[in-house]
N, C-alpha and C positions, 0 to 999 in steps of 0.2 A: 276387243271392242266393248265388251260388257264391263270390264274393269275400268276402261277409259271413261265410260259414261258414269260409272259409280264415282270416280275421282272428281269429275266435273260437278256432279251433284253435291258431293261433300264440300268442294270449294265454294259453290254457290251458297250453300247453307251457312258456311262459316262467314262468308261476306255479308249475309243478311242479318245474322244474329250475334256475331262475335262482339259487335260494339256494345251489346248490353251485358256481356259477361264481365262482371266486376270482381276482380281478385280481392277487393277489400270487403265484399259482401260475405255473409255467413257461408261457411263451407257447405252446409245444407240447412234447409228449414222446411217445416211442415206447417201449413195454415189450416186448422180445422179439417185435417185430412182423414178421409175414410178410404181404406184399401181392403178389397174383398179377395178372398181365396176360395174358389169353388162356390161363389155366391154368398159366402158367409163373411161378415165384416171381422177382420182380424185386427185392423187398426181403425178406430172409430172416433173421430173428432179430436185427433191428436194435434196439438200445436207445440212446436219445438223450434228454437233457433240456436244453433251452435255458436260458440264464441271462439273456439280454437281452430288451429289448422291440422292438429293431430289429435283425433278424438276416439275414445272408446265408448261404444253405445251398448248398454247391457239390458237384456230383456227384449222380447219381441223381435228376435234377431232376423229371421228369414224374410218375413213380409216387409219389414222396414228396409232391410238391405235391398230387396228387389224394387221397392218403391223409389229409393234415392238413386238406384242404378238405372232407372228408366225401364225396367223389365215389366213392372206393373203400373198402370195408370190409375191414379186415384179416382174413385167413383164420385166423390165430392171433395171440395177443398183443393189445396195446391201443395205440390212438392217441388221445391226449387233447389238447384245447386248453383252456388255463386250468382244468385239472382235470376237464373234462367230455369225454365221448366226442366225437370230432370230428364225427360225423354229427349228434349232438344239438346241439352248439354251432352248427353251420350251420343247423339247423332252427329254433332259437330266435333266430337273427339276430345272435349275438355275433361271428361270423366269416363272411367272404365271400372267395371266391377269384376271381382274375382270370386266366383262361387266356390263353396267348399268342395263340391263334387260335380264338376262339369261333365257333360256327356262326351268322353274321349273315345274316339274310334280306336280299337285295339290294333288296327292295321297301320295306323299313322305313327310317326315318330314325334317326339316332343318338338323338334324343329319344324315339322310339317304343320302341327297345330298352331304353334306360336306365329309362324310366318303367315298362316291363313288368317289369324286374328288381325295381323297388321294390314293384310290386303283388304279385309272386310272394312277396315277403318279408312280406306281410301288411299293408302300408300301404294306407290308403284312397286314393281317386282324387285328391283335392286334395293330400293329404300326399305321395303318390307323385310328383305333378307338381312340387311344390316341391323334394323331394329330388333329382329328376332334373335340374332346372334348376341347383341348387347344384353337383351332381356334374359336370355338363357345363361349368360355369364354372370349376371347379377344374382341369379337364383341358384348358382353353383350347379348348373345342368349342362355345362359345355361338354363334359366327358361322356355323358349319356344321351346327348341330344339326338343321336342317330339310331338309338335303340327303339324298337317297337314299344308302344304303350301297353301291350298285353301284359297283364300281371304287375302293373306298376303299383308301388306301395302307396298308401294314403298320403304320406309326406310328399312323395314325388308328384302325385296327382295335384296336390295343392300348389307345389312349386310351379308346375306347368300352367296351372290356372292363373297364378299371379304373374308369371312371365308373359302370358298371353295378354293380360291387362296392360302390363308395362309396354309391350310392343305396339300398342295403339298410339303411343306418344302422349297419352293423356296426362295433364298436370295433376289430376286428383284421382286416387285409386281407393275404391271401397272394397273391403275384404269381409267375406262371410266366414265366421268361425275358423280362423286360420290354424288354431292350435287345439281345437276340441278333440278329445279322445286320444291325444298323443301322451305317452308317458312323460312324467314331469321333466326329466332331463332332456328328452328329445324335444319337448315343447319349448323349453327355454332356448335350446340351440337353434331351433327353427325360427323362433321369434327374432333372434339376433340376425339371422340371415335375411329375414323379411325387412327388418329395420335398415340394414345396410342397403338393400335393394331400393328402398323407398326414401333414401336420405335426401333426395332433391325433389320430392313430391309432397303434396298434401295428402293426408289419408284419414280414413275412418275404419275402425274395426267394429263389426257387429257380432256380438256373442251373447248367449244366454247369461254366462258368467265368465269372469276372467280373474285369475289370481292377482292380487295386488303386487306380488313379487315378480310377475311376468315382465320381461323387458318391454312388452307392448304397453302395459299399464304405467311402467316407470317413465317411458319416453313420451307418453301422451300429455298434452297440456290441458286436456279436459276429459271428464267422464260424465256420462249421462245415463241415468237409470230410468227406464220407462216401462209402462204397461201399455196395453193396447189403446188407452184413451188419454193418458196423462203422464207428465214428467214427475217422477218420484224424487229425484235428486239431480243436481247439476252443479259441477264445480271441479276443482282440482282432484285428481284421483286420491291423493293422500287425505284430503278433506272428506271425501265420500267414505273412504275406508274407516275413518275414525267415528262415523256417525252410528255407533252401536245403540244409541238411545232414540233413533228415529226408525219408525216401523211402518211398513205397508200393511194395511188392515183391510180385510173384506168382511163386511157385516151383512147379516140378514135380520129382518125384523125392523124395529123402530130405530133406524139408523140416524135420523135427525135428532131424536131424543138422546141417543148415545153421544152424538157429536156435541150437543149442548152440555150434557153432564160432564164430558171430558174437559171441555173448556172451563167449566166451573171449578174443576180440580186443578187448573193451571196448565193443562196440556194444550199445546199448539196443534190445531187440527186444520188440515188442508184437504180440500176436495168436498164433493157433495155426493149424496146417494150412498151406495153400498161400498164404494172404494174410497178409502181415506188414507191419509198419511198422518201419523201421530208423532210428535216430537216431545219426549218427556223432559228434555232439557236437563237442568241441574236439580230438578226435584228429587225427592226420595221415592217417588212412585216406581213401581215395577210392573212387569207384564201381568202379575197376579191382580194388581189394582185395575188394570185395563179390563181384565175378565170380570172383575167384580162390578165395575161401572157398567159393562154390557148387561150383566144380570139385572142391575137396578133399572136399566133403560128398557128392559124387555127386548133385548137384542141378542143375537148369537154371533160370536166371532168365528168365522170359517177359516181365515188365514191371518197369521200374525208373524211377520218376518222382518228382521232388521234390514234396512236398505243396504247397509254395509256388506251384507252377505253376497251381493252381486260382485264384490271385489274380494272374495274370500277363496 
């Protein structure tokens, strides 16, 4: 009875808001969004609109992943997926998130967990079983699907998490740090498995950093580099990886004076306050010149990092 009621609720929600889900809308967007973790703003005033259907998002990984997956509701502003509030998109099953380390019960099997995910999404028992079996097959888990999750390797835990997201039937899958901490060869192999599993879905990968040579970077049609409050770079992954002359800078002291002096030297400056992006372009200026300009401006550079390092 409980599952039947849940299914009717999901069907009703889908009928009420499905008509506003626009597959031509941005995969996800944030409008002056603030997201708090433990009462502290981790994302504050961030505005971002993606342009691709396969996106890697670098920097600010966990909070941003949870916001677009509907786990965290913004304190201010909006977070949308395909034109619909992220939490509503999750509720009607158009998007699902795969956290890097979900709370897996050691007494369950992979099949138990993935089928449970399908059931929570409103699917009937038989349909949930079929969706679970397909998702497990996609993630190369069919042979181990009946084994207890006790002692599962990090790679298999991630596989189970992604399979659980696939089993919801969502058209869009968001992944948190799918290859973080894995040895290089293992990471490349696992990325290829993930890409095959997601070949008919839209997706976004949220990671602090991702190697440019990763299959995930190579298959993405867009990369976005963000901080908690602004977009540092957005474009094709190859374009971002080549931007060794663009720097994310954090300043203390007379930051406005620093920005003006930098512009006077022909540096393109984006941002206001202490967090800036500097593009040295084709000039002969170096990072030493940036530090010298800061000294003249009575400012101190706390951080100076190429944007391209997010894809290194």
